[in-house]
A tleap script that builds the chain and sets N, CA, C and O, in Angstrom:
source leaprc.protein.ff14SB
mol = sequence {
  NMET THR HIE SER PRO VAL THR ARG GLU PRO
  ASP LEU MET PRO ALA LYS ILE ILE TYR ALA
  LEU TYR ALA LEU GLY TYR PHE SER ALA ILE
  PRO SER LEU ILE GLY VAL VAL TYR ALA TYR
  ILE ALA ARG GLY ARG SER GLU ILE ALA ASP
  SER HIE LEU ASN PHE GLN ILE ARG THR PHE
  TRP ILE SER LEU ALA ILE GLY LEU LEU ALA
  MET ILE THR MET ILE VAL GLY ILE GLY PHE
  LEU ILE TRP ILE PHE LEU ALA VAL TRP GLY
  VAL VAL ARG VAL ILE SER GLY PHE LEU LEU
  ALA ASN GLU GLY ARG PRO ILE THR GLY THR
  ARG TYR TRP GLY ILE MET ALA CTYR
}
set mol.1.N position { 39.015 118.899 110.966 }
set mol.1.CA position { 40.209 118.099 111.087 }
set mol.1.C position { 41.392 119.039 111.297 }
set mol.1.O position { 41.568 120.004 110.554 }
set mol.2.N position { 42.179 118.759 112.287 }
set mol.2.CA position { 43.344 119.566 112.613 }
set mol.2.C position { 44.593 118.898 112.061 }
set mol.2.O position { 44.809 117.697 112.229 }
set mol.3.N position { 45.391 119.691 111.413 }
set mol.3.CA position { 46.655 119.177 110.879 }
set mol.3.C position { 47.796 119.684 111.727 }
set mol.3.O position { 47.889 120.876 112.021 }
set mol.4.N position { 48.647 118.789 112.111 }
set mol.4.CA position { 49.838 119.214 112.837 }
set mol.4.C position { 50.901 119.598 111.819 }
set mol.4.O position { 50.968 119.023 110.733 }
set mol.5.N position { 51.730 120.571 112.173 }
set mol.5.CA position { 52.777 120.966 111.231 }
set mol.5.C position { 53.759 119.821 110.999 }
set mol.5.O position { 54.114 119.086 111.921 }
set mol.6.N position { 54.172 119.694 109.789 }
set mol.6.CA position { 55.111 118.644 109.424 }
set mol.6.C position { 56.520 119.183 109.620 }
set mol.6.O position { 56.898 120.198 109.033 }
set mol.7.N position { 57.279 118.504 110.437 }
set mol.7.CA position { 58.673 118.907 110.634 }
set mol.7.C position { 59.544 117.992 109.797 }
set mol.7.O position { 59.455 116.767 109.874 }
set mol.8.N position { 60.383 118.616 109.003 }
set mol.8.CA position { 61.275 117.838 108.146 }
set mol.8.C position { 62.595 117.614 108.857 }
set mol.8.O position { 63.192 118.530 109.422 }
set mol.9.N position { 63.018 116.395 108.809 }
set mol.9.CA position { 64.343 116.066 109.325 }
set mol.9.C position { 65.368 116.602 108.337 }
set mol.9.O position { 65.174 116.499 107.126 }
set mol.10.N position { 66.456 117.173 108.841 }
set mol.10.CA position { 67.486 117.646 107.912 }
set mol.10.C position { 68.137 116.456 107.206 }
set mol.10.O position { 68.306 115.384 107.789 }
set mol.11.N position { 68.491 116.667 105.955 }
set mol.11.CA position { 69.166 115.613 105.192 }
set mol.11.C position { 70.642 115.623 105.571 }
set mol.11.O position { 71.412 116.457 105.094 }
set mol.12.N position { 71.019 114.707 106.416 }
set mol.12.CA position { 72.401 114.618 106.875 }
set mol.12.C position { 73.180 113.505 106.174 }
set mol.12.O position { 74.296 113.178 106.577 }
set mol.13.N position { 72.599 112.932 105.139 }
set mol.13.CA position { 73.296 111.866 104.420 }
set mol.13.C position { 74.614 112.362 103.816 }
set mol.13.O position { 75.610 111.643 103.895 }
set mol.14.N position { 74.665 113.569 103.211 }
set mol.14.CA position { 75.973 114.026 102.714 }
set mol.14.C position { 77.027 114.077 103.814 }
set mol.14.O position { 78.172 113.685 103.591 }
set mol.15.N position { 76.656 114.552 104.989 }
set mol.15.CA position { 77.616 114.627 106.098 }
set mol.15.C position { 78.070 113.227 106.510 }
set mol.15.O position { 79.251 113.014 106.782 }
set mol.16.N position { 77.146 112.283 106.557 }
set mol.16.CA position { 77.510 110.909 106.922 }
set mol.16.C position { 78.449 110.300 105.887 }
set mol.16.O position { 79.403 109.604 106.235 }
set mol.17.N position { 78.172 110.566 104.621 }
set mol.17.CA position { 79.037 110.057 103.555 }
set mol.17.C position { 80.437 110.653 103.680 }
set mol.17.O position { 81.434 109.953 103.502 }
set mol.18.N position { 80.506 111.936 103.984 }
set mol.18.CA position { 81.808 112.593 104.113 }
set mol.18.C position { 82.561 112.047 105.314 }
set mol.18.O position { 83.774 111.852 105.235 }
set mol.19.N position { 81.878 111.794 106.421 }
set mol.19.CA position { 82.553 111.169 107.567 }
set mol.19.C position { 83.140 109.820 107.157 }
set mol.19.O position { 84.258 109.483 107.547 }
set mol.20.N position { 82.390 109.050 106.373 }
set mol.20.CA position { 82.898 107.748 105.903 }
set mol.20.C position { 84.102 107.938 104.983 }
set mol.20.O position { 85.075 107.189 105.067 }
set mol.21.N position { 84.034 108.935 104.110 }
set mol.21.CA position { 85.173 109.208 103.224 }
set mol.21.C position { 86.405 109.607 104.028 }
set mol.21.O position { 87.521 109.196 103.710 }
set mol.22.N position { 86.198 110.407 105.069 }
set mol.22.CA position { 87.325 110.806 105.917 }
set mol.22.C position { 87.908 109.589 106.637 }
set mol.22.O position { 89.124 109.490 106.803 }
set mol.23.N position { 87.058 108.678 107.058 }
set mol.23.CA position { 87.556 107.453 107.707 }
set mol.23.C position { 88.378 106.636 106.714 }
set mol.23.O position { 89.422 106.092 107.072 }
set mol.24.N position { 87.917 106.550 105.482 }
set mol.24.CA position { 88.682 105.844 104.447 }
set mol.24.C position { 89.978 106.582 104.117 }
set mol.24.O position { 90.938 105.985 103.631 }
set mol.25.N position { 89.989 107.873 104.385 }
set mol.25.CA position { 91.175 108.685 104.129 }
set mol.25.C position { 92.385 108.280 104.945 }
set mol.25.O position { 93.498 108.720 104.658 }
set mol.26.N position { 92.191 107.458 105.949 }
set mol.26.CA position { 93.333 106.962 106.722 }
set mol.26.C position { 94.119 105.914 105.941 }
set mol.26.O position { 95.244 105.575 106.310 }
set mol.27.N position { 93.531 105.404 104.869 }
set mol.27.CA position { 94.202 104.398 104.048 }
set mol.27.C position { 94.707 104.968 102.731 }
set mol.27.O position { 95.637 104.429 102.133 }
set mol.28.N position { 94.096 106.055 102.280 }
set mol.28.CA position { 94.483 106.725 101.047 }
set mol.28.C position { 93.970 108.162 101.111 }
set mol.28.O position { 92.901 108.410 101.669 }
set mol.29.N position { 94.700 109.090 100.560 }
set mol.29.CA position { 94.318 110.503 100.637 }
set mol.29.C position { 93.135 110.848 99.732 }
set mol.29.O position { 92.430 111.824 99.989 }
set mol.30.N position { 92.911 110.079 98.698 }
set mol.30.CA position { 91.879 110.393 97.706 }
set mol.30.C position { 90.481 110.527 98.324 }
set mol.30.O position { 89.790 111.497 98.010 }
set mol.31.N position { 90.030 109.610 99.181 }
set mol.31.CA position { 88.689 109.778 99.772 }
set mol.31.C position { 88.540 111.091 100.559 }
set mol.31.O position { 87.473 111.705 100.537 }
set mol.32.N position { 89.584 111.515 101.242 }
set mol.32.CA position { 89.507 112.774 101.985 }
set mol.32.C position { 89.364 113.957 101.040 }
set mol.32.O position { 88.606 114.886 101.319 }
set mol.33.N position { 90.077 113.933 99.935 }
set mol.33.CA position { 89.950 115.002 98.939 }
set mol.33.C position { 88.544 115.034 98.353 }
set mol.33.O position { 87.959 116.104 98.185 }
set mol.34.N position { 88.008 113.864 98.044 }
set mol.34.CA position { 86.633 113.789 97.535 }
set mol.34.C position { 85.665 114.321 98.592 }
set mol.34.O position { 84.720 115.042 98.273 }
set mol.35.N position { 85.912 113.957 99.854 }
set mol.35.CA position { 85.039 114.397 100.937 }
set mol.35.C position { 85.009 115.899 101.103 }
set mol.35.O position { 83.933 116.472 101.278 }
set mol.36.N position { 86.156 116.557 101.053 }
set mol.36.CA position { 86.162 118.008 101.249 }
set mol.36.C position { 85.507 118.726 100.072 }
set mol.36.O position { 84.823 119.731 100.264 }
set mol.37.N position { 85.709 118.221 98.861 }
set mol.37.CA position { 85.035 118.817 97.700 }
set mol.37.C position { 83.527 118.650 97.841 }
set mol.37.O position { 82.772 119.593 97.601 }
set mol.38.N position { 83.086 117.463 98.227 }
set mol.38.CA position { 81.663 117.200 98.428 }
set mol.38.C position { 81.103 118.104 99.530 }
set mol.38.O position { 79.978 118.590 99.413 }
set mol.39.N position { 81.864 118.331 100.585 }
set mol.39.CA position { 81.407 119.200 101.681 }
set mol.39.C position { 81.175 120.620 101.180 }
set mol.39.O position { 80.177 121.247 101.535 }
set mol.40.N position { 82.082 121.128 100.364 }
set mol.40.CA position { 81.901 122.470 99.805 }
set mol.40.C position { 80.661 122.530 98.918 }
set mol.40.O position { 79.913 123.506 98.959 }
set mol.41.N position { 80.443 121.490 98.119 }
set mol.41.CA position { 79.307 121.471 97.192 }
set mol.41.C position { 77.976 121.325 97.931 }
set mol.41.O position { 76.980 121.923 97.525 }
set mol.42.N position { 77.945 120.544 99.000 }
set mol.42.CA position { 76.693 120.210 99.694 }
set mol.42.C position { 76.212 121.289 100.653 }
set mol.42.O position { 75.095 121.193 101.164 }
set mol.43.N position { 77.021 122.314 100.914 }
set mol.43.CA position { 76.606 123.344 101.878 }
set mol.43.C position { 75.406 124.146 101.376 }
set mol.43.O position { 75.152 124.242 100.175 }
set mol.44.N position { 74.674 124.721 102.345 }
set mol.44.CA position { 73.595 125.642 102.028 }
set mol.44.C position { 72.206 125.042 102.006 }
set mol.44.O position { 71.266 125.695 101.551 }
set mol.45.N position { 72.048 123.823 102.481 }
set mol.45.CA position { 70.726 123.184 102.436 }
set mol.45.C position { 69.977 123.249 103.764 }
set mol.45.O position { 68.749 123.329 103.781 }
set mol.46.N position { 70.709 123.215 104.875 }
set mol.46.CA position { 70.080 123.363 106.193 }
set mol.46.C position { 71.158 123.759 107.201 }
set mol.46.O position { 72.342 123.482 107.009 }
set mol.47.N position { 70.725 124.403 108.264 }
set mol.47.CA position { 71.682 124.841 109.283 }
set mol.47.C position { 72.369 123.658 109.962 }
set mol.47.O position { 73.571 123.694 110.225 }
set mol.48.N position { 71.603 122.624 110.240 }
set mol.48.CA position { 72.175 121.461 110.918 }
set mol.48.C position { 73.207 120.792 110.021 }
set mol.48.O position { 74.309 120.475 110.468 }
set mol.49.N position { 72.854 120.576 108.761 }
set mol.49.CA position { 73.807 119.965 107.830 }
set mol.49.C position { 75.037 120.858 107.672 }
set mol.49.O position { 76.164 120.363 107.643 }
set mol.50.N position { 74.825 122.169 107.569 }
set mol.50.CA position { 75.955 123.084 107.406 }
set mol.50.C position { 76.887 123.053 108.608 }
set mol.50.O position { 78.095 123.234 108.450 }
set mol.51.N position { 76.355 122.828 109.807 }
set mol.51.CA position { 77.237 122.744 110.974 }
set mol.51.C position { 78.200 121.573 110.817 }
set mol.51.O position { 79.369 121.674 111.188 }
set mol.52.N position { 77.716 120.471 110.271 }
set mol.52.CA position { 78.569 119.301 110.043 }
set mol.52.C position { 79.537 119.544 108.889 }
set mol.52.O position { 80.720 119.216 108.979 }
set mol.53.N position { 79.024 120.118 107.811 }
set mol.53.CA position { 79.862 120.335 106.632 }
set mol.53.C position { 80.990 121.323 106.940 }
set mol.53.O position { 82.129 121.112 106.524 }
set mol.54.N position { 80.679 122.395 107.663 }
set mol.54.CA position { 81.726 123.353 108.044 }
set mol.54.C position { 82.752 122.700 108.971 }
set mol.54.O position { 83.951 122.951 108.851 }
set mol.55.N position { 82.284 121.878 109.878 }
set mol.55.CA position { 83.167 121.121 110.771 }
set mol.55.C position { 84.084 120.207 109.960 }
set mol.55.O position { 85.275 120.095 110.250 }
set mol.56.N position { 83.524 119.560 108.953 }
set mol.56.CA position { 84.312 118.654 108.118 }
set mol.56.C position { 85.334 119.408 107.273 }
set mol.56.O position { 86.460 118.944 107.091 }
set mol.57.N position { 84.944 120.555 106.765 }
set mol.57.CA position { 85.888 121.369 105.988 }
set mol.57.C position { 87.036 121.822 106.880 }
set mol.57.O position { 88.199 121.746 106.484 }
set mol.58.N position { 86.714 122.293 108.087 }
set mol.58.CA position { 87.776 122.686 109.033 }
set mol.58.C position { 88.660 121.496 109.383 }
set mol.58.O position { 89.881 121.624 109.467 }
set mol.59.N position { 88.040 120.347 109.584 }
set mol.59.CA position { 88.814 119.138 109.901 }
set mol.59.C position { 89.819 118.839 108.801 }
set mol.59.O position { 90.973 118.523 109.088 }
set mol.60.N position { 89.400 118.934 107.554 }
set mol.60.CA position { 90.306 118.664 106.437 }
set mol.60.C position { 91.494 119.619 106.441 }
set mol.60.O position { 92.642 119.179 106.371 }
set mol.61.N position { 91.228 120.923 106.520 }
set mol.61.CA position { 92.307 121.909 106.395 }
set mol.61.C position { 93.234 121.883 107.609 }
set mol.61.O position { 94.447 122.034 107.460 }
set mol.62.N position { 92.683 121.694 108.798 }
set mol.62.CA position { 93.525 121.598 109.990 }
set mol.62.C position { 94.368 120.328 109.928 }
set mol.62.O position { 95.543 120.345 110.293 }
set mol.63.N position { 93.772 119.225 109.466 }
set mol.63.CA position { 94.524 117.975 109.323 }
set mol.63.C position { 95.665 118.137 108.330 }
set mol.63.O position { 96.768 117.639 108.558 }
set mol.64.N position { 95.406 118.823 107.247 }
set mol.64.CA position { 96.452 119.056 106.257 }
set mol.64.C position { 97.598 119.865 106.857 }
set mol.64.O position { 98.767 119.544 106.646 }
set mol.65.N position { 97.263 120.910 107.602 }
set mol.65.CA position { 98.304 121.741 108.234 }
set mol.65.C position { 99.099 120.939 109.266 }
set mol.65.O position { 100.327 121.017 109.301 }
set mol.66.N position { 98.409 120.178 110.095 }
set mol.66.CA position { 99.106 119.371 111.104 }
set mol.66.C position { 99.954 118.294 110.425 }
set mol.66.O position { 101.067 118.012 110.868 }
set mol.67.N position { 99.435 117.697 109.359 }
set mol.67.CA position { 100.198 116.688 108.617 }
set mol.67.C position { 101.474 117.269 108.016 }
set mol.67.O position { 102.527 116.632 108.051 }
set mol.68.N position { 101.380 118.481 107.464 }
set mol.68.CA position { 102.580 119.141 106.929 }
set mol.68.C position { 103.579 119.434 108.044 }
set mol.68.O position { 104.784 119.252 107.865 }
set mol.69.N position { 103.082 119.886 109.192 }
set mol.69.CA position { 103.966 120.138 110.336 }
set mol.69.C position { 104.638 118.838 110.769 }
set mol.69.O position { 105.827 118.831 111.088 }
set mol.70.N position { 103.892 117.749 110.781 }
set mol.70.CA position { 104.462 116.453 111.164 }
set mol.70.C position { 105.555 116.034 110.190 }
set mol.70.O position { 106.603 115.539 110.604 }
set mol.71.N position { 105.313 116.233 108.895 }
set mol.71.CA position { 106.329 115.867 107.901 }
set mol.71.C position { 107.599 116.692 108.081 }
set mol.71.O position { 108.708 116.162 108.011 }
set mol.72.N position { 107.431 117.977 108.312 }
set mol.72.CA position { 108.592 118.860 108.460 }
set mol.72.C position { 109.385 118.509 109.716 }
set mol.72.O position { 110.616 118.537 109.707 }
set mol.73.N position { 108.680 118.182 110.788 }
set mol.73.CA position { 109.360 117.923 112.057 }
set mol.73.C position { 109.848 116.477 112.206 }
set mol.73.O position { 110.410 116.113 113.238 }
set mol.74.N position { 109.634 115.665 111.184 }
set mol.74.CA position { 110.185 114.306 111.217 }
set mol.74.C position { 111.716 114.367 111.284 }
set mol.74.O position { 112.358 113.472 111.834 }
set mol.75.N position { 112.277 115.411 110.730 }
set mol.75.CA position { 113.733 115.572 110.715 }
set mol.75.C position { 114.301 115.618 112.128 }
set mol.75.O position { 115.358 115.047 112.396 }
set mol.76.N position { 113.603 116.293 113.024 }
set mol.76.CA position { 114.102 116.420 114.397 }
set mol.76.C position { 113.503 115.374 115.333 }
set mol.76.O position { 113.785 115.377 116.532 }
set mol.77.N position { 112.681 114.484 114.791 }
set mol.77.CA position { 112.201 113.360 115.582 }
set mol.77.C position { 110.870 113.534 116.274 }
set mol.77.O position { 110.331 112.556 116.792 }
set mol.78.N position { 110.304 114.750 116.308 }
set mol.78.CA position { 109.008 114.889 116.986 }
set mol.78.C position { 107.832 114.706 116.033 }
set mol.78.O position { 106.675 114.687 116.454 }
set mol.79.N position { 108.140 114.573 114.754 }
set mol.79.CA position { 107.084 114.370 113.771 }
set mol.79.C position { 106.241 113.143 114.051 }
set mol.79.O position { 105.037 113.140 113.797 }
set mol.80.N position { 106.868 112.097 114.575 }
set mol.80.CA position { 106.126 110.871 114.895 }
set mol.80.C position { 105.061 111.133 115.956 }
set mol.80.O position { 103.949 110.611 115.869 }
set mol.81.N position { 105.400 111.933 116.944 }
set mol.81.CA position { 104.418 112.270 117.988 }
set mol.81.C position { 103.271 113.096 117.417 }
set mol.81.O position { 102.115 112.929 117.806 }
set mol.82.N position { 103.603 113.980 116.497 }
set mol.82.CA position { 102.566 114.804 115.866 }
set mol.82.C position { 101.657 113.929 115.010 }
set mol.82.O position { 100.446 114.145 114.982 }
set mol.83.N position { 102.226 112.936 114.304 }
set mol.83.CA position { 101.405 112.001 113.521 }
set mol.83.C position { 100.437 111.244 114.423 }
set mol.83.O position { 99.272 111.057 114.072 }
set mol.84.N position { 100.919 110.810 115.583 }
set mol.84.CA position { 100.053 110.081 116.521 }
set mol.84.C position { 98.923 110.986 117.001 }
set mol.84.O position { 97.763 110.577 117.040 }
set mol.85.N position { 99.272 112.225 117.368 }
set mol.85.CA position { 98.246 113.180 117.781 }
set mol.85.C position { 97.227 113.382 116.660 }
set mol.85.O position { 96.020 113.361 116.902 }
set mol.86.N position { 97.713 113.575 115.440 }
set mol.86.CA position { 96.822 113.806 114.297 }
set mol.86.C position { 95.881 112.624 114.085 }
set mol.86.O position { 94.696 112.816 113.815 }
set mol.87.N position { 96.395 111.416 114.203 }
set mol.87.CA position { 95.558 110.228 114.017 }
set mol.87.C position { 94.444 110.178 115.063 }
set mol.87.O position { 93.282 109.952 114.724 }
set mol.88.N position { 94.795 110.387 116.320 }
set mol.88.CA position { 93.785 110.356 117.395 }
set mol.88.C position { 92.795 111.499 117.221 }
set mol.88.O position { 91.584 111.301 117.323 }
set mol.89.N position { 93.314 112.695 116.957 }
set mol.89.CA position { 92.482 113.888 116.773 }
set mol.89.C position { 91.466 113.657 115.659 }
set mol.89.O position { 90.280 113.941 115.829 }
set mol.90.N position { 91.927 113.144 114.526 }
set mol.90.CA position { 91.041 112.930 113.395 }
set mol.90.C position { 90.003 111.852 113.635 }
set mol.90.O position { 88.833 112.027 113.293 }
set mol.91.N position { 90.417 110.743 114.216 }
set mol.91.CA position { 89.474 109.648 114.474 }
set mol.91.C position { 88.376 110.104 115.434 }
set mol.91.O position { 87.201 109.808 115.213 }
set mol.92.N position { 88.741 110.810 116.483 }
set mol.92.CA position { 87.730 111.258 117.446 }
set mol.92.C position { 86.784 112.262 116.801 }
set mol.92.O position { 85.581 112.228 117.059 }
set mol.93.N position { 87.314 113.163 115.960 }
set mol.93.CA position { 86.444 114.129 115.278 }
set mol.93.C position { 85.478 113.418 114.330 }
set mol.93.O position { 84.294 113.754 114.281 }
set mol.94.N position { 85.974 112.449 113.588 }
set mol.94.CA position { 85.112 111.730 112.643 }
set mol.94.C position { 84.037 110.947 113.389 }
set mol.94.O position { 82.867 110.991 113.008 }
set mol.95.N position { 84.410 110.242 114.429 }
set mol.95.CA position { 83.432 109.433 115.170 }
set mol.95.C position { 82.422 110.316 115.894 }
set mol.95.O position { 81.218 110.069 115.812 }
set mol.96.N position { 82.894 111.343 116.603 }
set mol.96.CA position { 81.959 112.187 117.354 }
set mol.96.C position { 81.030 112.944 116.411 }
set mol.96.O position { 79.847 113.107 116.710 }
set mol.97.N position { 81.547 113.404 115.285 }
set mol.97.CA position { 80.695 114.095 114.311 }
set mol.97.C position { 79.679 113.154 113.691 }
set mol.97.O position { 78.508 113.505 113.545 }
set mol.98.N position { 80.124 111.960 113.326 }
set mol.98.CA position { 79.202 110.990 112.735 }
set mol.98.C position { 78.081 110.638 113.717 }
set mol.98.O position { 76.918 110.556 113.324 }
set mol.99.N position { 78.424 110.432 114.980 }
set mol.99.CA position { 77.399 110.079 115.967 }
set mol.99.C position { 76.360 111.188 116.101 }
set mol.99.O position { 75.167 110.910 116.224 }
set mol.100.N position { 76.805 112.437 116.077 }
set mol.100.CA position { 75.854 113.550 116.139 }
set mol.100.C position { 74.989 113.596 114.881 }
set mol.100.O position { 73.781 113.817 114.968 }
set mol.101.N position { 75.599 113.388 113.715 }
set mol.101.CA position { 74.830 113.383 112.467 }
set mol.101.C position { 73.821 112.243 112.469 }
set mol.101.O position { 72.690 112.407 112.011 }
set mol.102.N position { 74.220 111.111 112.974 }
set mol.102.CA position { 73.327 109.957 113.030 }
set mol.102.C position { 72.124 110.221 113.928 }
set mol.102.O position { 71.044 109.677 113.700 }
set mol.103.N position { 72.313 111.060 114.951 }
set mol.103.CA position { 71.210 111.421 115.847 }
set mol.103.C position { 70.416 112.619 115.323 }
set mol.103.O position { 69.408 113.003 115.916 }
set mol.104.N position { 70.869 113.211 114.212 }
set mol.104.CA position { 70.182 114.364 113.648 }
set mol.104.C position { 70.470 115.661 114.382 }
set mol.104.O position { 69.716 116.627 114.269 }
set mol.105.N position { 71.563 115.679 115.135 }
set mol.105.CA position { 71.909 116.854 115.941 }
set mol.105.C position { 73.018 117.663 115.262 }
set mol.105.O position { 73.882 117.102 114.589 }
set mol.106.N position { 72.984 118.981 115.445 }
set mol.106.CA position { 74.037 119.819 114.857 }
set mol.106.C position { 75.312 119.762 115.689 }
set mol.106.O position { 75.312 119.291 116.826 }
set mol.107.N position { 76.369 120.241 115.111 }
set mol.107.CA position { 77.606 120.426 115.858 }
set mol.107.C position { 77.572 121.850 116.383 }
set mol.107.O position { 77.519 122.808 115.613 }
set mol.108.N position { 77.604 121.978 117.702 }
set mol.108.CA position { 77.527 123.300 118.308 }
set mol.108.C position { 78.879 123.787 118.805 }
set mol.108.O position { 79.018 124.949 119.185 }
set mol.109.N position { 79.871 122.910 118.807 }
set mol.109.CA position { 81.207 123.292 119.241 }
set mol.109.C position { 82.085 122.067 119.394 }
set mol.109.O position { 81.701 120.947 119.059 }
set mol.110.N position { 83.272 122.318 119.910 }
set mol.110.CA position { 84.194 121.221 120.184 }
set mol.110.C position { 84.724 121.372 121.597 }
set mol.110.O position { 84.666 122.449 122.190 }
set mol.111.N position { 85.238 120.284 122.118 }
set mol.111.CA position { 85.876 120.313 123.431 }
set mol.111.C position { 87.161 119.508 123.364 }
set mol.111.O position { 87.424 118.818 122.379 }
set mol.112.N position { 87.938 119.598 124.390 }
set mol.112.CA position { 89.227 118.897 124.487 }
set mol.112.C position { 90.160 119.320 123.352 }
set mol.112.O position { 90.622 118.492 122.568 }
set mol.113.N position { 90.426 120.622 123.283 }
set mol.113.CA position { 91.328 121.193 122.271 }
set mol.113.C position { 90.847 120.936 120.854 }
set mol.113.O position { 91.658 120.683 119.963 }
set mol.114.N position { 89.561 120.996 120.636 }
set mol.114.CA position { 89.004 120.816 119.314 }
set mol.114.C position { 88.921 119.386 118.841 }
set mol.114.O position { 88.676 119.128 117.662 }
set mol.115.N position { 89.124 118.452 119.754 }
set mol.115.CA position { 89.149 117.047 119.349 }
set mol.115.C position { 87.733 116.495 119.169 }
set mol.115.O position { 87.450 115.866 118.150 }
set mol.116.N position { 86.848 116.716 120.129 }
set mol.116.CA position { 85.539 116.066 120.106 }
set mol.116.C position { 84.429 117.072 119.807 }
set mol.116.O position { 84.359 118.140 120.415 }
set mol.117.N position { 83.575 116.712 118.869 }
set mol.117.CA position { 82.412 117.543 118.541 }
set mol.117.C position { 81.317 117.307 119.566 }
set mol.117.O position { 81.160 116.206 120.093 }
set mol.118.N position { 80.567 118.359 119.836 }
set mol.118.CA position { 79.363 118.202 120.665 }
set mol.118.C position { 78.252 119.061 120.130 }
set mol.118.O position { 77.155 119.069 120.688 }
savepdb mol mol.pdb
quit
C-alpha cells in the first residue's frame, strides 16, 4: 500500500479574524488594537500565515501614521483628503488580504502604491 504525503493547509483563521477586526476598526479603534496585538501573538506558525500577519501589522502602523498626518493637516484643510485616501487604502488592503487568506495563498507583495495585496 502506497501512502501519499499529507499536505497540511496553513491555519489562516487568525489572519481572517484580524482582517475582520480591522474591518470593524472603521467603527471603533478598539478592534484594530486587538487585531494588531493578536497579529503579534499569532506569528511564527507558518510562512503563509506570517505573510498575512506581517502585512496586517504593517497595515496597522502605516494607518496610524497616515491617520496622525490627517489629523495634523486638518488645520490647513487637506486632512480630509488624507482621511479619504486612508479609508480607501485600508479597505482595499483588508479586502485583498482577506481574499488571499480565504484562498490559502500568501501575500507576496503589494501593488498600486501599497494599496492592494497580491
